[in-house]
C-alpha positions in Angstrom: 17.1 7.1 20.5 14.7 5.5 18.0 15.3 5.5 14.3 14.6 8.7 12.4 10.8 8.7 11.7 10.0 6.5 14.7 11.1 9.4 16.9 8.4 11.5 18.4 8.5 15.2 18.9 9.3 14.6 22.6 12.2 12.3 21.5 13.5 15.2 19.3 13.1 17.6 22.2 15.1 15.3 24.5 17.8 15.1 21.9 17.9 18.9 21.7 18.0 19.4 25.4 20.0 22.6 26.1 19.3 24.1 22.7 16.9 27.0 22.1 13.3 25.7 22.2 12.6 26.8 18.6 15.2 24.2 17.4 12.6 21.4 18.0 10.2 23.0 15.4 13.1 23.6 13.0 14.1 20.0 13.1 10.6 18.5 13.0 9.6 20.8 10.1 12.8 20.0 8.3 12.4 16.3 8.5 8.7 16.2 7.6 7.7 19.3 5.6 11.1 19.9 3.9 11.8 16.2 3.5 15.4 17.1 4.5 18.3 15.0 5.6 19.8 16.3 8.9 22.9 17.5 7.0 20.7 19.6 4.8 19.1 21.6 7.7 21.4 24.6 7.1 19.5 26.8 9.6 21.1 24.6 12.3 24.7 24.9 13.4 27.0 22.4 11.7 27.8 20.5 14.9 24.1 20.0 15.6 23.4 18.7 12.1 26.2 16.2 12.6 24.7 15.1 16.0 21.2 14.7 14.5 22.6 12.6 11.6 24.3 10.3 14.1 21.5 10.0 16.7 18.5 10.0 14.3 19.7 7.5 11.7 17.5 6.4 8.8 15.6 3.1 9.0 15.9 2.3 5.3 19.1 1.2 3.6 18.8 1.4 -0.2 20.0 -1.9 -1.6 18.7 -1.5 -5.2 16.7 0.9 -7.3 15.0 0.2 -10.7 13.4 2.6 -13.1 10.9 1.5 -15.8 11.6 2.0 -19.4 9.2 4.9 -19.7 10.8 6.5 -16.6 7.4 6.9 -14.9 7.8 4.1 -12.3 10.6 3.8 -9.7 11.0 0.8 -7.4 13.3 0.7 -4.4 14.5 -2.4 -2.5 15.2 -1.3 1.1 17.1 -3.2 3.8 15.6 -3.0 7.3 16.9 -3.5 10.8 17.3 -7.2 11.5 18.0 -8.2 7.9 14.4 -8.0 6.5 13.8 -6.2 3.2 10.8 -4.4 1.7 10.0 -2.6 -1.6 8.5 0.8 -2.4 7.1 2.0 -5.7 6.7 5.6 -7.0 4.3 6.0 -9.9 4.2 9.3 -11.8 1.0 10.1 -13.7 0.1 13.2 -15.6 -2.2 14.5 -12.9 -0.6 13.0 -9.7 2.4 11.3 -8.1 1.6 8.2 -6.0 3.7 6.1 -3.8 2.8 2.4 -3.0 4.3 1.6 0.4 4.9 -1.7 2.2 3.6 -2.3 5.7 5.2 -5.7 6.4 8.3 -7.5 5.2 6.6 -10.4 3.4 3.0 -11.3 4.1 1.1 -14.0 6.0 -2.1 -13.9 3.9 -0.8 -16.6 1.5 -2.6 -15.4 -1.7 -0.9 -17.6 -4.2 -1.1 -15.2 -7.2 0.8 -12.5 -5.2 4.6 -12.7 -5.1 4.7 -11.3 -1.6 2.2 -13.9 -0.4 4.4 -16.6 -2.1 7.4 -15.4 -0.1 5.8 -15.7 3.4 5.9 -13.3 6.4 9.0 -12.0 8.1 8.0 -9.1 10.3 5.8 -6.0 10.7 7.2 -2.6 9.7 7.2 0.2 12.2 5.3 3.4 11.7 8.6 5.2 11.1 9.7 2.7 8.5 6.4 3.3 6.6 6.7 7.1 6.9 10.3 7.0 5.7 9.2 5.2 2.5 6.9 8.1 1.7 9.6 10.7 2.5 12.1 8.9 0.2 9.5 8.7 -2.6 8.5 12.4 -2.1 12.2 13.4 -2.4 12.5 11.4 -5.6 9.3 13.0 -7.0 10.6 16.5 -6.1 13.9 15.8 -8.0 11.6 15.2 -11.0 9.8 18.5 -10.4 6.7 16.7 -9.1 4.9 16.8 -5.8 3.9 13.6 -4.1 0.1 13.7 -3.7 -1.2 10.2 -3.0 -0.1 7.3 -0.8 -1.5 3.8 -1.3 -0.9 1.1 1.3 -0.8 -1.6 -1.3 2.8 -2.8 -1.2 4.2 -5.8 0.6 2.1 -7.0 3.5 -1.5 -6.7 4.9 -1.9 -3.2 6.4 -4.8 -4.1 8.7 -2.8 -7.0 10.2 -0.3 -4.3 11.3 -3.0 -1.8 12.3 -1.5 0.2 15.1 1.8 0.9 13.3 0.0 1.6 10.1 -2.4 4.0 11.7 0.5 5.8 13.4 2.0 6.3 10.0 -1.3 7.6 8.6 -1.6 10.2 11.3 2.0 11.3 10.8 1.6 11.6 7.1 -1.5 13.7 7.5 -0.5 15.9 10.4 3.2 16.3 9.8 3.8 15.7 6.1 0.6 17.6 5.2 -0.9 14.9 3.0 -4.7 14.9 2.6 -6.5 12.1 4.3 -8.6 11.7 1.2 -5.4 10.9 -0.8 -4.4 8.1 1.6 -5.8 4.6 0.7 -5.6 1.5 2.9 -5.9 -1.9 1.2 -7.0 -5.1 2.9 -7.7 -8.7 1.8 -10.6 -8.6 4.3 -9.3 -8.3 7.9 -12.8 -7.7 9.4 -11.7 -6.4 12.8 -9.4 -3.9 11.1 -12.2 -2.7 8.9 -14.4 -2.2 11.9 -11.7 -0.2 13.7 -11.1 1.9 10.6 -14.8 2.8 10.5 -14.4 4.5 13.9 -11.3 6.6 13.0 -11.6 10.4 12.6 -9.5 10.7 9.4 -11.5 10.0 6.2 -9.0 7.8 4.5 -10.0 5.5 1.7 -10.6 1.7 1.9 -9.9 -0.7 -0.9 -10.8 -4.4 -0.3 -8.9 -7.0 -2.4 -11.9 -9.1 -3.3 -11.0 -11.2 -6.4 -14.0 -13.6 -6.0 -17.6 -13.1 -4.9 -18.4 -16.6 -3.9 -16.9 -18.3 -0.9 -15.7 -21.5 -2.7 -13.5 -19.6 -5.1 -12.4 -16.9 -2.7 -11.4 -19.6 -0.1 -8.9 -20.7 -2.8 -7.7 -17.4 -4.0 -7.7 -15.5 -0.7 -7.3 -18.0 2.2 -8.3 -15.4 4.9 -11.8 -15.8 3.5 -12.0 -19.1 5.5 -11.8 -17.0 8.7 -13.9 -14.0 7.4 -16.3 -15.3 4.8 -18.1 -13.0 2.4 -21.2 -12.6 4.5 -19.0 -11.4 7.5 -16.8 -9.2 5.2 -19.9 -7.7 3.5 -21.4 -6.8 6.9 -18.2 -5.0 8.0 -18.1 -3.1 4.7 -21.7 -2.0 5.1 -20.8 -0.7 8.6 -17.8 1.1 7.2 -19.8 2.8 4.5 -22.5 3.8 6.9 -20.1 5.2 9.4 -17.8 7.1 7.1 -19.9 7.9 4.0 -16.8 7.1 2.0 -16.9 5.3 -1.2 -15.7 1.7 -0.9 -13.5 0.1 -3.6 -13.1 -3.5 -4.5 -9.9 -4.7 -6.2 -10.4 -7.6 -8.6 -7.3 -9.2 -10.2 -8.7 -10.8 -13.4 -7.3 -14.3 -13.9 -8.0 -16.0 -17.3 -10.7 -18.7 -17.0 -10.8 -18.4 -13.2 -12.7 -15.2 -12.1 -13.5 -13.5 -15.4 -16.6 -15.3 -16.6 -20.1 -13.8 -16.9 -21.1 -15.6 -13.7 -18.3 -13.9 -11.8 -19.4 -10.5 -13.0 -22.9 -11.3 -11.9 -21.8 -12.4 -8.4 -19.6 -9.3 -8.1 -22.4 -7.0 -9.1 -24.8 -8.5 -6.6 -22.2 -7.8 -3.9 -21.0 -4.4 -5.0 -24.3 -2.7 -5.9 -25.9 -2.5 -2.4 -22.6 -1.1 -1.1 -22.2 1.5 -3.9 -18.7 0.1 -4.3 -16.4 1.0 -7.1 -14.5 -1.8 -8.8 -10.9 -1.6 -9.8 -10.1 -4.3 -12.4 -6.5 -5.4 -12.5 -5.3 -7.8 -15.2 -3.3 -10.3 -13.3 0.4 -9.5 -13.4 2.9 -12.3 -13.9 4.8 -13.8 -11.0 7.3 -16.7 -11.3 5.5 -18.9 -8.7 2.0 -18.7 -10.2 1.2 -20.5 -13.4 -2.1 -18.9 -14.3 -2.2 -15.9 -16.7 -4.1 -12.6 -16.6 -7.2 -12.1 -18.6 -6.5 -10.9 -22.2 -7.3 -7.3 -23.0 -10.5 -8.1 -24.8 -11.8 -10.2 -21.9 -11.0 -7.3 -19.5 -13.0 -4.9 -21.6 -15.9 -7.4 -21.8 -15.9 -7.9 -18.0 -15.9 -4.2 -17.4 -18.8 -3.6 -19.9 -20.8 -6.4 -18.3 -20.4 -4.9 -14.9 -21.5 -1.6 -16.3 -24.7 -3.2 -17.7 -25.3 -4.6 -14.2 -25.1 -1.2 -12.6 -21.6 -1.3 -11.2 -19.0 1.5 -11.9 -15.7 -0.3 -12.9 -12.4 1.0 -14.1 -9.3 -0.8 -15.4 -6.2 0.0 -13.5 -3.3 1.1 -15.7 -0.5 -1.4 -15.2 2.7 0.3 -14.3 6.2 -1.1 -13.9 5.8 -4.7 -15.1 9.2 -4.5 -16.7 10.8 -4.0 -13.3 8.5 -6.3 -11.3 6.9 -3.3 -9.6 3.3 -3.8 -10.7 0.4 -5.0 -8.4 1.2 -8.4 -6.9 4.8 -8.5 -8.1 6.7 -7.2 -5.0 8.7 -10.0 -3.5 12.1 -8.6 -2.3 13.4 -12.1 -2.6 13.1 -15.1 -4.9 9.5 -16.4 -4.8 8.7 -20.0 -4.2 6.7 -22.2 -6.6 3.0 -22.7 -5.8 0.1 -24.5 -7.5 -2.3 -22.4 -9.5 -6.1 -22.4 -9.3 -8.2 -24.8 -11.3 -9.9 -23.4 -14.4 -13.6 -23.6 -13.9 
C-alpha cells in the first residue's frame, strides 16, 4: 500500500475489502475532512483502526518544530522516505491561517539569495507528501482554534518543476479537504512550460512569479533559470495565463540593498507589470548564512513601493514572519547552507 495521502480512494477500498461499503467514505472523510489520524476514527471498530494505522502510515516524520516568539508562526522539519527532509510553515494572521508547503527536498533553481537554492536539489515530493503537510498544519491551526484557509506553494523547491505531483496535491486539497481554489497559490521562478500548462487547468488557482529583476542581465544573475526562459519568453507566457484565466498575476520581488531597489529597477518593473495588470509583492530580503547581501532598509522599501504607485503599479509589502526561527521567505534550508558569492552592487 502507498503512504497515507498518496493512497487513492480505490487503494482505500482495496484495503477495506470485505468491510461494509460505507467504510470507504468514513475513512476517506476522516482522513481529509476531519484531519484525523486512523486511531481517532472512533466510528470504526478498534481492530480496523489499528489495521489502517499500520497499512496507511504517514509520510512525514516530525524531526523538529519551532515556534516564533510571538507564537504566530510555526515551522516543522519533516523527515521523508529515503532520508530527505523538508520544511513546512504555518502562519497565523488576524483574518486567515496560511500554510507554506514544500514541493521538493531542496531546489535545483540555484537562486543564490535563497537558502533552499544554496542547499541544492535532493528529490521531488509526492502529491501525498505535499497534502500531508497541509493536513499537519490544519491540525495545528485547529488546536489554536483557527481554521486553515490558505495554502501557498512557496516553501522548499520549484512547484512547476514538479508539476504533475503538485497538481495532484492541488486537486486533492480542493476536492477532498474542501479548500477554495482561489485560496491556493502556486509560486514559480519562471518555468514557462509549467505556466502554460497552468493556464489550461480548470481550477482557478493563483499564480505568483518570483521575478526579482526586470532586465535580463540582472535576472540572469539573481535567477539563473532566466538564461533558459528570458523575460520576453516569460512575459509572453504570463500574458497567455492572464488571458486564459482572467486571474490576477502577482510578481514577487525580494528587495536587495543596492542591487534591485533603485529608481531604474522600479521603472523596469513597472514597464513589465503594467500591461499585465500584475500586482507586486515586495519582500525585504531575509538573511541567509550563505548570502552576503542585505535586504533593503525600511525607508528604501517604502520609497520603492511609493515609486511603483506613481508609475501605476499596485504594490504591497509582505509582512515578514518567522525570521527568528528561519521560517521567513527564502530561509527554508532543512540543512546547513553552503557559502555562495553575493551579487555585485550596481
